[in-house]
C-alpha positions as CSV (number, residue, x, y, z in Angstrom):
1,X,0.0,0.0,0.0
2,X,1.3,3.4,-1.0
3,X,2.7,5.6,1.8
4,X,2.9,8.9,-0.2
5,X,0.6,11.4,-1.8
6,X,1.1,13.7,-4.7
7,X,0.4,17.5,-4.9
8,X,-1.5,16.8,-8.1
9,X,-3.9,14.3,-6.5
10,X,-7.6,15.5,-6.2
11,X,-9.5,12.7,-4.5
12,X,-13.2,12.4,-5.2
13,X,-15.2,14.0,-2.3
14,X,-16.6,11.7,0.3
15,X,-19.7,13.4,1.8
16,X,-19.9,10.9,4.6
17,X,-16.3,11.6,5.5
18,X,-16.9,15.3,5.6
19,X,-20.1,14.9,7.6
20,X,-18.3,12.6,10.1
21,X,-15.5,15.1,10.6
22,X,-17.9,18.0,11.1
23,X,-20.0,16.0,13.6
24,X,-16.8,15.0,15.5
25,X,-15.6,18.6,15.5
26,X,-19.0,19.8,16.9
27,X,-19.0,17.2,19.6
28,X,-15.4,17.9,20.5
29,X,-16.1,21.7,20.7
30,X,-19.1,21.0,23.0
31,X,-17.0,18.7,25.2
32,X,-14.1,21.2,25.3
33,X,-16.4,24.0,26.6
34,X,-18.1,21.7,29.1
35,X,-14.8,20.3,30.4
36,X,-13.2,23.8,30.7
37,X,-16.2,25.0,32.8
38,X,-16.0,21.7,34.8
39,X,-12.3,22.1,35.5
40,X,-12.9,25.6,36.8
41,X,-15.9,24.6,38.9
42,X,-14.4,21.3,40.4
43,X,-10.9,22.6,40.8
44,X,-9.6,19.4,39.1
45,X,-6.2,19.5,37.5
46,X,-6.8,16.1,35.9
47,X,-9.9,17.4,34.1
48,X,-7.9,20.4,33.0
49,X,-5.3,18.1,31.6
50,X,-7.9,16.0,29.9
51,X,-9.3,19.2,28.4
52,X,-5.9,20.1,27.0
53,X,-5.6,16.6,25.6
54,X,-9.0,17.1,24.0
55,X,-7.7,20.3,22.4
56,X,-5.1,18.2,20.6
57,X,-7.9,15.9,19.3
58,X,-9.9,18.9,18.2
59,X,-6.9,20.2,16.3
60,X,-6.3,16.9,14.6
61,X,-10.0,16.8,13.5
62,X,-9.8,20.3,12.1
63,X,-6.6,19.5,10.3
64,X,-8.1,16.4,8.8
65,X,-11.0,18.5,7.5
66,X,-8.6,21.3,6.3
67,X,-6.5,18.7,4.5
68,X,-9.6,17.4,2.8
69,X,-10.6,20.9,1.6
70,X,-7.1,21.8,0.5
71,X,-6.7,18.6,-1.5
72,X,-9.8,19.7,-3.6
73,X,-8.4,23.1,-4.4
74,X,-6.6,23.5,-7.7
75,X,-3.1,25.0,-7.8
76,X,-2.4,28.3,-9.4
77,X,0.5,30.5,-10.7
78,X,1.2,31.9,-7.2
79,X,0.7,28.7,-5.3
80,X,2.2,25.9,-7.5
81,X,2.0,23.4,-4.7
82,X,-1.3,24.7,-3.3
83,X,-1.8,25.5,0.4
84,X,-0.6,22.2,1.8
85,X,2.2,23.9,3.8
86,X,-0.5,25.6,6.0
87,X,-1.1,22.2,7.5
88,X,2.5,22.0,8.7
89,X,2.6,25.6,9.9
90,X,-0.6,25.1,11.9
91,X,0.9,21.9,13.5
92,X,4.1,23.8,14.5
93,X,2.0,26.6,16.2
94,X,-0.1,24.0,17.9
95,X,3.1,22.3,19.2
96,X,4.2,25.6,20.8
97,X,0.8,26.0,22.5
98,X,0.8,22.4,23.7
99,X,4.4,22.9,25.0
100,X,3.3,25.8,27.2
101,X,0.2,24.0,28.4
102,X,2.1,20.8,29.2
103,X,4.8,22.7,31.2
104,X,2.0,24.5,33.1
105,X,0.2,21.3,33.9
106,X,3.4,19.6,35.1
107,X,4.3,22.6,37.2
108,X,0.9,22.8,38.8
109,X,0.7,19.1,39.3
110,X,4.0,19.0,41.2
111,X,2.8,21.9,43.3
112,X,-0.5,20.2,44.2
113,X,1.3,17.0,45.1
114,X,3.1,19.0,47.8
115,X,0.0,21.0,48.7
116,X,-3.2,19.0,47.7
117,X,-6.3,21.1,47.0
118,X,-9.9,20.1,47.4
119,X,-11.6,18.7,44.4
120,X,-15.4,18.2,44.0
121,X,-15.5,14.6,43.1
122,X,-19.2,14.1,42.1
123,X,-19.3,17.0,39.6
124,X,-15.9,15.9,38.3
125,X,-17.3,12.4,37.7
126,X,-20.4,13.7,35.9
127,X,-18.4,16.0,33.6
128,X,-15.8,13.4,32.8
129,X,-18.6,10.9,32.1
130,X,-20.3,13.3,29.7
131,X,-16.9,14.0,28.0
132,X,-16.4,10.2,27.6
133,X,-19.9,9.9,25.9
134,X,-19.0,12.8,23.5
135,X,-15.7,11.0,22.6
136,X,-17.5,7.7,22.0
137,X,-20.1,9.3,19.8
138,X,-17.3,11.0,17.8
139,X,-15.5,7.6,17.5
140,X,-18.8,6.0,16.3
141,X,-19.3,8.5,13.5
142,X,-15.6,8.4,12.4
143,X,-15.5,4.6,12.4
144,X,-18.7,4.4,10.3
145,X,-17.3,6.9,7.8
146,X,-14.0,5.0,7.7
147,X,-15.8,1.8,7.0
148,X,-18.0,3.4,4.3
149,X,-15.0,4.9,2.5
150,X,-13.1,1.6,2.7
151,X,-16.1,-0.3,1.3
152,X,-16.6,2.3,-1.5
153,X,-12.9,2.1,-2.4
154,X,-13.0,-1.7,-2.4
155,X,-16.0,-1.9,-4.7
156,X,-14.6,0.8,-7.0
157,X,-11.3,-1.1,-7.3
158,X,-13.2,-4.2,-8.5
159,X,-15.1,-2.2,-11.1
160,X,-12.0,-0.5,-12.5
161,X,-9.1,-2.8,-11.5
162,X,-6.5,-2.3,-8.8
163,X,-4.7,0.5,-10.6
164,X,-1.9,2.5,-8.9
165,X,-3.8,5.8,-8.7
166,X,-6.8,4.3,-7.1
167,X,-4.7,2.4,-4.6
168,X,-3.1,5.7,-3.6
169,X,-6.4,7.4,-3.4
170,X,-7.9,4.8,-1.1
171,X,-5.0,4.9,1.2
172,X,-4.9,8.7,1.5
173,X,-8.7,8.9,2.1
174,X,-8.4,6.5,5.0
175,X,-5.3,7.9,6.7
176,X,-6.8,11.1,8.0
177,X,-9.9,9.4,9.4
178,X,-7.7,6.7,11.0
179,X,-5.6,9.4,12.7
180,X,-8.6,11.4,13.9
181,X,-10.2,8.2,15.3
182,X,-7.0,7.3,17.1
183,X,-6.9,10.8,18.7
184,X,-10.5,10.6,19.8
185,X,-10.1,7.1,21.4
186,X,-6.9,8.3,23.2
187,X,-8.9,11.2,24.7
188,X,-11.6,8.7,25.7
189,X,-9.0,6.8,27.7
190,X,-8.0,10.1,29.4
191,X,-11.6,10.6,30.3
192,X,-11.8,7.1,31.8
193,X,-8.6,7.9,33.9
194,X,-10.3,11.1,35.2
195,X,-13.4,9.2,36.1
196,X,-11.4,6.6,38.1
197,X,-9.6,9.5,39.8
198,X,-12.9,11.1,40.7
199,X,-14.2,7.8,42.3
200,X,-11.0,7.4,44.3
201,X,-11.2,11.0,45.5
202,X,-14.8,10.6,46.5
203,X,-14.2,7.4,48.6
204,X,-10.8,8.2,50.0
205,X,-10.4,12.0,50.0
206,X,-7.0,11.5,48.4
207,X,-6.9,14.8,46.6
208,X,-3.3,14.1,45.5
209,X,-4.7,11.5,43.1
210,X,-6.1,14.3,41.0
211,X,-2.8,16.2,41.0
212,X,-1.0,13.0,40.0
213,X,-3.3,12.4,37.1
214,X,-3.0,16.1,36.0
215,X,0.8,15.8,36.1
216,X,0.7,12.6,34.1
217,X,-1.5,14.1,31.4
218,X,0.9,17.1,31.3
219,X,3.8,14.7,30.6
220,X,1.7,13.1,27.8
221,X,0.9,16.5,26.3
222,X,4.6,17.4,26.5
223,X,5.5,14.3,24.5
224,X,2.9,15.1,21.9
225,X,4.2,18.7,21.7
226,X,7.8,17.4,21.2
227,X,6.7,15.2,18.3
228,X,4.6,17.9,16.7
229,X,7.4,20.5,16.9
230,X,10.1,18.0,15.7
231,X,8.1,16.7,12.8
232,X,6.7,20.0,11.6
233,X,10.0,21.8,12.1
234,X,11.7,19.2,10.0
235,X,9.3,19.9,7.2
236,X,9.4,23.7,7.6
237,X,13.2,23.9,7.2
238,X,12.9,21.6,4.2
239,X,15.2,19.0,5.5
240,X,15.6,15.7,3.7
241,X,12.8,13.4,4.6
242,X,13.8,10.9,7.3
243,X,13.1,7.8,5.2
244,X,15.2,9.1,2.3
245,X,18.9,8.3,1.9
246,X,20.4,10.6,-0.9
247,X,23.4,8.3,-1.3
248,X,21.1,5.4,-2.0
249,X,19.2,7.5,-4.6
250,X,22.5,8.2,-6.3
251,X,23.3,4.5,-6.4
252,X,19.9,3.5,-7.7
253,X,19.8,6.1,-10.4
254,X,23.3,5.1,-11.6
255,X,22.3,1.5,-11.6
256,X,19.4,1.9,-14.1
257,X,21.8,2.5,-17.0
258,X,25.5,2.3,-17.4
259,X,25.4,5.4,-19.5
260,X,24.4,7.5,-16.5
261,X,27.7,9.3,-15.6
262,X,26.7,11.7,-12.9
263,X,23.7,12.7,-10.7
264,X,24.2,16.1,-9.3
265,X,22.3,18.9,-7.6
266,X,20.0,16.4,-6.0
267,X,17.4,18.0,-3.6
268,X,14.7,16.1,-1.8
269,X,12.2,17.7,0.5
270,X,8.7,17.3,2.1
271,X,5.9,19.7,1.1
272,X,3.6,18.5,3.8
273,X,3.0,15.1,5.6
274,X,3.9,12.3,3.2
275,X,4.1,14.6,0.1
276,X,7.6,14.5,-1.2
277,X,9.4,16.2,-4.0
278,X,12.8,15.9,-5.7
279,X,14.9,17.6,-8.3
280,X,18.2,16.6,-9.9
281,X,20.4,16.9,-12.9
282,X,21.4,13.7,-14.6
283,X,24.5,13.6,-16.8
284,X,24.3,10.9,-19.5
285,X,26.4,10.0,-22.6
286,X,25.8,8.1,-25.8
287,X,22.0,8.5,-25.7
288,X,19.5,9.7,-28.1
289,X,16.8,12.1,-27.0
290,X,14.2,9.4,-27.0
291,X,16.4,7.1,-24.9
292,X,17.0,9.9,-22.4
293,X,13.3,10.6,-22.1
294,X,12.6,6.9,-21.5
295,X,15.3,6.7,-18.9
296,X,13.9,9.8,-17.2
297,X,10.5,8.0,-17.0
298,X,12.1,4.9,-15.5
299,X,13.9,7.1,-12.9
300,X,10.6,8.8,-11.9
301,X,9.0,5.5,-11.4
302,X,11.9,4.3,-9.3
303,X,11.8,7.3,-7.1
304,X,8.1,7.1,-6.6
305,X,7.9,3.4,-5.9
306,X,11.1,2.9,-3.9
307,X,11.4,6.2,-2.1
308,X,7.8,7.5,-2.1
309,X,8.7,10.7,-4.0
310,X,5.7,11.5,-6.2
311,X,6.8,14.9,-7.6
312,X,10.1,14.5,-9.5
313,X,11.8,16.9,-11.9
314,X,14.9,15.5,-13.6
315,X,17.0,17.5,-16.1
316,X,18.7,15.2,-18.5
317,X,22.1,16.6,-19.6
318,X,24.6,15.3,-22.2
């Protein structure tokens, strides 16, 4: 199954996918407002941490919807790759915000472990239970949409054959939904942890349990922030994609034809997540123009299939 996408792909719209994302975003927004108010009213740091975790899920859902919209927009003279880089920039800014929130939660959690504060257990249990229900509803709609898209892709492939473009389309259509579903389910687990903490606080009056859960969620958020900043920063500085070995590309291109004498000015970068591009000059000798064009096509296929680079520009030089 293909692990890349092309800047020239324009997947057919899936109305059920859009609908599922909009419903999940609406439910997450409602849960976010409810949990923020609940965290303030109950004094629960764990619920505040769960709310911050929910924010990352909401961001993921919005980015999935944005990616779907951007994929349908045509490129133009001023935006030759479209607006895909906005997805990466938004992820980087979200990583900075999560870093600040995570540090605040860890700091406050450590402080409350030393000086536990009263937490209203029953309201905390009610709010976290409602939050869990919102998460499970979001997961239900997303999983149904994922199944519908998968079934549609499967039936379409039988009608038209398992061609390369459709295989890529099916995979790309599923990936955003899978990611969004994973985020929602992870937040559901956070809600369960908060519910367990509320029960423990109610029966034992161990208020430090809430502080410990808040600190733990803060550490989870810091881990997410680190990965967001690292991955998005890697793309923003246009570093070579992590899975690409330029030396191996040189070797593979030389190996296609003994008349390839030099591969120079090789540049490989990532436009947005899993969308890769490359340019290079290829020096050949003893080739006709038609032979050079045929070799260029073979090189493009090699780079796409072996390295996942869909957008390739090769200048063939004598």
